Structures are given as C-alpha cells and as structure tokens.
C-alpha positions as CSV (number, residue, x, y, z in Angstrom):
1,X,118.0,42.1,413.1
2,X,115.2,39.6,414.6
3,X,112.2,38.9,412.1
4,X,110.4,36.0,415.1
5,X,110.2,37.6,418.8
6,X,111.4,34.5,421.1
7,X,108.4,33.4,423.7
8,X,108.0,32.1,426.7
9,X,105.2,30.5,426.8
10,X,103.8,28.0,424.5
11,X,100.8,28.0,422.3
12,X,97.8,25.7,422.6
13,X,97.7,24.0,419.2
14,X,94.0,23.9,417.4
15,X,93.9,21.0,416.4
16,X,90.9,21.1,414.3
17,X,91.2,20.3,411.0
18,X,91.0,22.6,408.2
19,X,90.8,20.9,405.0
20,X,89.5,18.5,402.3
21,X,90.0,15.1,402.5
22,X,91.8,14.8,399.1
23,X,94.9,12.6,398.6
24,X,96.4,14.6,395.1
25,X,98.6,13.7,392.2
26,X,100.4,14.5,388.9
27,X,97.7,16.8,386.9
28,X,96.1,18.0,389.7
29,X,95.7,21.8,390.1
30,X,95.9,23.9,393.3
31,X,96.5,28.2,394.3
32,X,99.0,30.0,395.7
33,X,97.4,32.5,398.5
34,X,98.1,35.1,395.4
35,X,95.7,33.1,393.8
36,X,98.6,31.3,391.3
37,X,97.3,28.3,389.4
38,X,100.0,25.4,390.7
39,X,100.1,22.1,388.4
40,X,101.4,19.8,390.3
41,X,103.8,17.1,388.1
42,X,106.1,14.5,389.2
43,X,105.5,12.9,392.9
44,X,109.5,13.0,394.0
45,X,109.5,12.0,398.3
46,X,106.6,11.0,400.1
47,X,107.0,10.9,404.2
48,X,105.4,10.4,407.0
49,X,103.5,14.5,406.7
50,X,103.0,14.4,403.1
51,X,104.3,13.6,399.8
52,X,106.4,16.1,397.5
53,X,106.0,17.2,394.2
54,X,107.1,19.0,391.5
55,X,105.6,22.1,389.9
56,X,104.2,23.7,387.1
57,X,105.1,27.2,387.9
58,X,106.2,29.3,384.6
59,X,107.9,32.3,386.9
60,X,109.1,29.0,390.1
61,X,111.7,27.4,388.6
62,X,113.0,26.5,391.8
63,X,110.3,25.8,393.3
64,X,108.6,21.7,394.9
65,X,105.3,21.5,396.3
66,X,104.9,19.3,400.0
67,X,101.5,18.7,400.7
68,X,100.5,17.4,403.8
69,X,98.0,13.9,404.6
70,X,94.6,14.7,405.4
71,X,95.0,14.0,408.8
72,X,98.4,17.2,409.1
73,X,95.4,19.4,407.7
74,X,95.2,21.3,410.8
75,X,94.3,24.6,412.1
76,X,97.3,24.7,413.9
77,X,99.1,23.9,410.8
78,X,98.0,26.3,408.5
79,X,98.6,29.6,410.9
80,X,101.6,28.4,411.6
81,X,102.0,28.1,407.7
82,X,100.9,31.6,406.9
83,X,102.6,33.1,409.9
84,X,106.3,31.6,408.2
85,X,105.0,32.3,404.9
86,X,104.2,36.4,405.5
87,X,107.7,37.0,406.8
88,X,110.4,35.4,404.9
89,X,114.3,35.0,405.6
90,X,115.9,34.8,402.9
91,X,119.5,32.8,403.2
92,X,121.0,30.0,401.3
93,X,121.0,28.5,404.7
94,X,117.3,27.7,405.3
95,X,115.0,26.6,402.0
96,X,112.4,28.9,403.6
97,X,108.3,28.4,402.8
98,X,107.4,31.0,399.7
99,X,103.1,30.6,399.6
100,X,100.4,28.6,400.7
101,X,98.3,26.4,398.9
102,X,94.9,25.7,398.4
103,X,91.8,23.7,397.0
104,X,89.6,25.4,394.2
105,X,87.8,26.1,397.5
106,X,90.7,27.7,399.7
107,X,91.0,24.9,401.9
108,X,94.4,24.6,403.4
109,X,96.8,21.7,401.3
110,X,100.2,22.5,401.8
111,X,103.0,24.8,401.1
112,X,106.0,25.4,398.1
113,X,108.8,25.4,399.1
114,X,113.0,25.1,397.7
115,X,114.0,22.2,396.2
116,X,117.2,22.2,397.4
117,X,119.8,19.7,395.8
118,X,122.8,18.0,397.5
119,X,123.0,15.0,400.1
120,X,121.8,14.8,403.7
121,X,124.4,15.1,406.1
122,X,123.3,11.4,407.7
123,X,123.7,10.0,404.3
124,X,127.4,10.1,404.8
125,X,128.5,11.8,407.8
126,X,128.0,7.7,409.6
127,X,130.7,6.6,408.3
128,X,134.2,6.7,406.7
129,X,133.2,4.9,403.5
130,X,130.4,7.0,403.1
131,X,132.2,10.0,403.0
132,X,134.6,9.0,400.8
133,X,132.7,7.2,398.0
134,X,130.4,10.9,397.9
135,X,133.0,12.9,398.2
136,X,136.1,11.0,397.2
137,X,138.3,14.4,397.3
138,X,137.6,15.8,400.6
139,X,140.1,15.6,403.8
140,X,139.6,16.6,407.6
141,X,140.0,20.3,406.0
142,X,136.5,19.5,404.6
143,X,135.0,17.8,407.1
144,X,135.7,21.0,409.4
145,X,134.7,24.0,406.3
146,X,130.9,21.6,406.6
147,X,131.5,22.5,410.5
148,X,131.7,25.3,410.5
149,X,128.8,26.4,408.0
150,X,126.6,24.0,410.2
151,X,127.5,26.1,413.0
152,X,127.5,29.7,410.9
153,X,123.3,28.3,410.0
154,X,122.1,27.7,413.4
155,X,123.9,30.8,414.9
156,X,122.0,32.5,411.3
157,X,118.4,31.4,412.5
158,X,119.0,31.9,415.9
159,X,119.9,36.1,414.9
160,X,116.3,35.4,413.4
161,X,114.7,34.8,415.8
162,X,114.0,31.0,415.0
163,X,114.9,27.8,417.0
164,X,115.7,24.7,415.2
165,X,114.1,22.5,417.3
166,X,114.6,18.6,415.6
167,X,118.3,19.9,414.1
168,X,120.0,16.2,413.1
169,X,121.9,14.6,410.0
170,X,118.6,14.6,408.3
171,X,117.5,17.9,408.6
172,X,120.1,19.1,406.7
173,X,121.1,18.7,403.0
174,X,124.9,18.8,402.2
175,X,126.1,20.4,398.3
176,X,128.9,19.7,396.7
177,X,131.1,22.7,397.9
178,X,130.4,21.8,401.6
179,X,127.3,24.7,402.2
180,X,124.4,23.6,403.9
181,X,120.5,24.4,403.9
182,X,118.2,22.9,406.9
183,X,114.8,21.9,405.0
184,X,111.8,21.3,407.8
185,X,111.1,24.4,408.4
186,X,107.4,23.7,409.2
187,X,108.9,21.7,412.1
188,X,111.0,24.9,413.5
189,X,109.9,26.6,416.3
190,X,108.5,30.2,415.2
191,X,107.7,32.8,418.4
192,X,105.2,30.7,420.3
193,X,104.5,27.9,418.4
194,X,106.5,24.7,419.4
195,X,108.7,22.3,417.5
196,X,106.4,19.2,417.8
197,X,109.1,16.2,416.8
198,X,112.0,15.4,417.8
199,X,115.4,13.1,418.4
200,X,116.3,11.4,421.3
201,X,119.9,11.3,420.4
202,X,119.7,14.8,420.4
203,X,117.0,16.0,422.6
204,X,118.6,18.2,425.8
205,X,119.1,16.3,429.2
206,X,116.7,19.1,431.1
207,X,114.4,17.9,428.6
208,X,110.9,15.8,429.6
209,X,107.8,15.2,428.3
210,X,105.8,15.1,424.4
211,X,107.6,17.8,422.2
212,X,104.8,19.9,421.9
213,X,104.5,21.1,425.8
214,X,107.5,23.4,425.7
215,X,108.7,26.0,424.1
216,X,112.9,25.2,423.9
217,X,115.6,27.9,423.8
218,X,119.5,28.9,421.7
219,X,121.1,26.5,424.9
220,X,118.3,23.4,423.5
221,X,119.6,23.7,419.9
222,X,123.4,24.9,421.3
223,X,123.6,20.9,422.6
224,X,122.0,19.2,419.5
225,X,124.6,21.0,417.1
226,X,127.4,19.9,420.0
227,X,126.0,16.1,419.4
228,X,126.2,17.2,415.6
229,X,129.6,18.3,415.2
230,X,131.2,15.9,417.5
231,X,128.9,12.7,415.3
232,X,130.3,14.8,411.7
233,X,133.7,14.9,413.1
234,X,134.3,11.1,414.1
235,X,132.5,9.9,411.0
236,X,129.0,8.5,413.3
237,X,130.3,8.3,416.9
238,X,127.6,9.5,419.1
239,X,129.9,11.7,422.0
240,X,128.7,8.9,424.8
241,X,129.0,5.9,422.9
242,X,131.3,3.5,425.0
243,X,132.6,-0.1,425.1
244,X,129.2,-1.6,426.2
245,X,125.9,-2.3,425.5
246,X,122.9,0.1,424.8
247,X,121.9,0.4,427.8
248,X,124.9,2.2,428.5
249,X,126.0,5.6,426.3
250,X,122.1,6.0,427.6
251,X,123.5,5.5,431.5
252,X,126.4,7.6,430.1
253,X,124.2,10.8,428.2
254,X,121.9,11.0,431.6
255,X,125.3,11.5,433.7
256,X,126.8,13.2,431.5
257,X,129.6,11.2,431.4
258,X,131.2,10.8,427.9
259,X,134.5,8.6,428.0
260,X,136.4,11.6,426.5
261,X,138.8,13.7,428.8
262,X,138.6,17.8,428.8
263,X,139.1,21.0,430.4
264,X,139.5,19.6,434.7
265,X,136.7,16.5,433.3
266,X,138.4,12.8,433.8
267,X,136.1,10.0,432.6
268,X,135.5,7.5,435.1
269,X,137.0,4.3,436.3
270,X,136.2,1.8,433.5
271,X,134.6,3.8,430.9
272,X,136.1,3.9,427.4
273,X,135.4,5.2,424.0
274,X,134.2,2.5,421.2
275,X,137.6,0.8,419.6
276,X,137.2,2.5,415.8
277,X,139.0,5.3,414.3
278,X,136.6,7.4,415.5
279,X,137.6,7.4,419.2
280,X,141.1,9.4,418.3
281,X,139.6,13.1,416.6
282,X,139.2,14.0,419.7
283,X,142.9,14.2,420.5
284,X,143.5,16.1,417.4
285,X,141.0,18.6,417.7
286,X,142.2,22.1,419.5
287,X,141.7,22.0,423.6
288,X,139.5,25.3,422.5
289,X,137.4,23.1,420.7
290,X,137.3,20.3,422.5
291,X,136.1,22.6,426.1
292,X,133.5,24.1,424.9
293,X,132.0,20.6,423.1
294,X,132.6,19.3,426.3
295,X,131.1,21.3,428.7
296,X,128.0,22.1,426.4
297,X,127.5,18.3,426.4
298,X,128.0,17.9,430.0
299,X,126.8,20.8,431.7
300,X,123.4,20.6,433.3
301,X,124.4,16.7,434.5
302,X,127.4,17.9,436.3
303,X,124.9,21.3,437.7
304,X,127.4,23.2,436.0
305,X,125.7,26.8,436.1
306,X,127.8,28.3,433.2
307,X,125.9,28.8,430.1
308,X,126.6,26.8,426.9
309,X,128.5,28.0,424.1
310,X,126.1,29.6,421.6
311,X,126.9,27.9,417.8
312,X,128.3,31.3,416.8
313,X,131.3,31.2,419.0
314,X,131.4,27.4,418.1
315,X,131.7,28.7,414.5
316,X,134.6,31.6,415.4
317,X,136.9,28.0,417.0
318,X,136.5,26.3,414.0
319,X,137.6,28.9,411.7
320,X,140.2,29.5,414.3
321,X,140.9,24.9,413.8
322,X,140.7,26.1,409.5
323,X,143.4,29.5,409.8
324,X,145.6,26.6,411.7
325,X,145.8,24.3,409.2
326,X,146.3,26.0,407.0
327,X,150.2,26.5,405.5
328,X,152.4,28.2,408.7
329,X,149.6,27.8,411.0
330,X,150.1,25.1,414.0
331,X,148.2,22.3,412.3
332,X,149.9,22.4,409.0
333,X,151.5,19.2,408.6
334,X,149.6,16.9,406.3
335,X,148.5,14.3,409.2
336,X,145.7,16.9,410.9
337,X,143.8,16.3,406.9
338,X,143.6,12.3,407.6
339,X,139.7,11.3,407.9
340,X,140.6,9.1,411.3
341,X,143.5,8.3,412.5
342,X,145.1,5.0,414.2
343,X,146.4,6.5,417.4
344,X,146.1,9.4,419.5
345,X,147.6,13.3,418.3
346,X,151.8,12.7,418.2
347,X,153.9,15.2,420.0
348,X,155.0,17.5,417.3
349,X,158.4,16.3,417.7
350,X,157.7,13.1,416.8
351,X,155.1,14.4,413.8
352,X,158.4,14.5,411.3
353,X,159.4,11.6,411.1
354,X,156.6,9.3,410.7
355,X,155.5,8.5,407.5
356,X,152.4,7.7,406.0
357,X,150.7,4.4,405.0
358,X,147.6,2.5,404.7
359,X,146.3,-0.5,406.3
360,X,146.0,-4.0,403.8
361,X,143.1,-4.8,406.1
362,X,140.8,-1.7,407.0
363,X,141.8,0.5,404.6
364,X,143.1,3.4,406.9
365,X,145.2,5.7,406.3
366,X,147.7,5.7,409.0
367,X,151.2,7.3,409.9
368,X,153.8,5.0,411.4
369,X,157.0,6.4,414.1
370,X,160.1,3.9,413.6
371,X,159.1,2.5,416.6
372,X,155.9,1.5,415.4
373,X,157.3,0.2,412.1
374,X,160.0,-2.0,414.3
375,X,157.3,-2.9,417.0
376,X,155.1,-4.4,413.7
377,X,157.2,-6.6,412.0
378,X,158.5,-7.3,415.7
379,X,154.9,-8.5,416.2
380,X,155.2,-11.1,412.4
381,X,153.6,-8.1,410.4
382,X,155.3,-8.0,407.2
383,X,152.3,-5.6,405.5
384,X,151.5,-2.1,407.0
385,X,149.0,-2.7,409.1
386,X,147.2,0.7,411.9
387,X,147.6,0.0,415.3
388,X,143.2,-0.8,415.5
389,X,144.0,-4.1,413.2
390,X,147.4,-5.3,415.3
391,X,145.0,-5.3,418.1
392,X,141.9,-7.0,416.1
393,X,144.7,-10.5,415.1
394,X,145.9,-10.0,418.2
395,X,142.5,-10.9,420.1
396,X,141.5,-13.5,416.7
397,X,144.8,-14.8,417.6
398,X,144.5,-15.4,421.3
399,X,140.9,-16.8,420.6
400,X,141.7,-19.4,418.2
401,X,144.4,-20.7,421.1
402,X,141.6,-20.3,423.8
403,X,138.4,-22.2,421.8
404,X,135.4,-22.4,424.9
405,X,134.9,-25.7,424.8
406,X,131.2,-26.9,425.6
407,X,130.3,-30.1,427.8
C-alpha cells in the first residue's frame, strides 16, 4: 500500500532560514520532536549538507544524528523532514529518518537516522580488484544477487510512493550478505517536494533544467537504475562508454547509441566498446535482460513509444538469471560465474572443451578453447595470457618496431 502520493505539480520551496546559525560538537545537547534529550558523541562524517554524529540515547543504540550546516537549515527542508518522519517506511532497504532534532528554543537543526553498516556500492564496483579486496569470495552469482536486491529495493520504495531521484552508487550501502540499504532519504522526492540534487551520468535524457524545478517519475528512476545495474554488472563501465574521447561518450548518451547490440538495435559503424574485460559481460547476460536494459537506456532518444521496463520486472529477469546459474539451469557452467571475461560468450558446444586459466599479465581468470591454446603458442606466448593482454603485447611490439621519428 502506498504511504505517499505521487504528484504532478512541483512545490515552490520556501528557502527562508529557520534554524540557528550555531555549529555543534561532542557533548552538545539537542532535543527530539517529542522532547527527548539527545547528547552528541563522536563525529563520524561530514559532507556538503552537514555533519553526522553518534548520539547517546539509552532507548536507541542504532541511531545517529545528521546536523545540517547553518546555510542548509531552510524552511522547506524542515517541512519535508517533518512529513518524512510522520509517515515512516519500515524496511531494511532504506535508512528512513526517525525524528526531528531541535535546539533548546525548538529551532530546526537536523534529524535522527538509522546507522547503516557496510560499504558504499561505488567503493568496490568500479574495478574488479576493488571488488576482490572487499569481497574476496564473491563470484558473478553474488554480483547478480546484488543487482537483484538493488532492483527489488527500488521497486519497494516505488510501491510506497517514493521516487529516489538521485539514484547513484554513493547513495546505497552494501553489507556482507549482499543486502542493500538506500541512504540520504532527505534528498529523495517525497510527494510534491522535489529531489533538488542529481548526478549527470544517471540523469534521464528527457530531463532538462535545474533539478529542483521539476518532479521526476518512476520511469526516470528506471533509467538511472538501468545505468547503475549496467555499471555494477560490468564493474565500472558506463553503458555509453566507447573507444574515443570523453565527449564521444556524452554524444552517444545524447543520441541513445550504446556500443552494445540488443533486440533489433545494432551499434553504428565506428562505435566500439572500450577494450577492457567488462565489454564482454554484455554477451553473457540473458537476452531478455539485455533487451530490457537496452530499451530503458535508449527508448526516449530513439523515439520508441513503449514505456521503460520498471524495477519490479527487472527484478524478475534477474531472479530468473540466478535460477539459470544454479545446478540444472541453462547457465550452470562455471564460466558464467567468472567475474569478467576476455572474449564473447562461446556457444554451449564449446564450453565443455574450455580449460580455466589465470592471465600472467593482468590476473584475470579466463578460459581457453584448444584452438586458443594452439594460437597462443604459435604467437610465442608460453605463459597463459588472456586475449586482451595478447592484443596489448602485439600493439606494444608493433609500436616498438615502428618508432615515431621527430625531425
């Protein structure tokens, strides 16, 4: 059942200051909306909006205090947080604020929020080495479970009438058992209070202008979630990353031209994915998941009138993907559990002939067919090398044979 109502008209925010201009430190006393005495303990984080402190509150040991900087204590923020605290969402997938915080004159200062233990998603999904360091036992199966939990959590918040708005890897915390918890709830879109911040890479292409000047929809979250899932599955690649300059990627995003094929879409000539192991992950995904993610990322730019696929349906696709990877499934071969790959997905008839190996240059786990081994030995590479490193070595050898001469 929806707790909040989705609105069409954005609220004009009252930006008058309503708090005091004081700063707070360890030992200072604040009060909750119910008059409970809150003593600040150790500061644990500080950002652009404010600071976070542990608190002494005998009845609650899992809460922390988020105190806004004086310039952020505006009337609209107090009103929005009061609404948020009055209708709590009790779900492990979101750190929902519990109570307002005031000074002794009942002037708005901040909010009490649950403490979340874990690691921000963005701290380990940008590179395979970071993932191995944080979760050394994880395989691609665990990565798919993480993506499933991401999609399910966004679906849960949508069912409650909440639009995340600023959906990006820094706003979600991941625990050891691959469960997820969204933080920074005060920036989410609640009823007619807009999400006033955003991250350009996750901004739907049809949105223009100042973030606080419009309301977003579930479809806009679906676009951002699709970008996030793609980046998580490929360990850091943007869906529009391509060989070339940074401006080329922005142009591809504007036109809706990713360098990966799906459904009836084929990348234009001259648009190729980056030459990294993440580029091959796309070919190992189930066709339905590829088609849905590709559609969400390009339907507006390509004037496809079909609506974006919502998080709940993406979760069902990911659930089926996991079932396929289990014993008896269509993707139960160990190769599908490798985090990254050095080539496109081979046909099933070839899988059983491939042998596992570890690249002596980059350390990636890869698999070789008998023809690949013979080809590598013909090229005088006695040690195991993945295809990417063989290409890099060949390019280096070629450049050393043809040095550039400056006159």
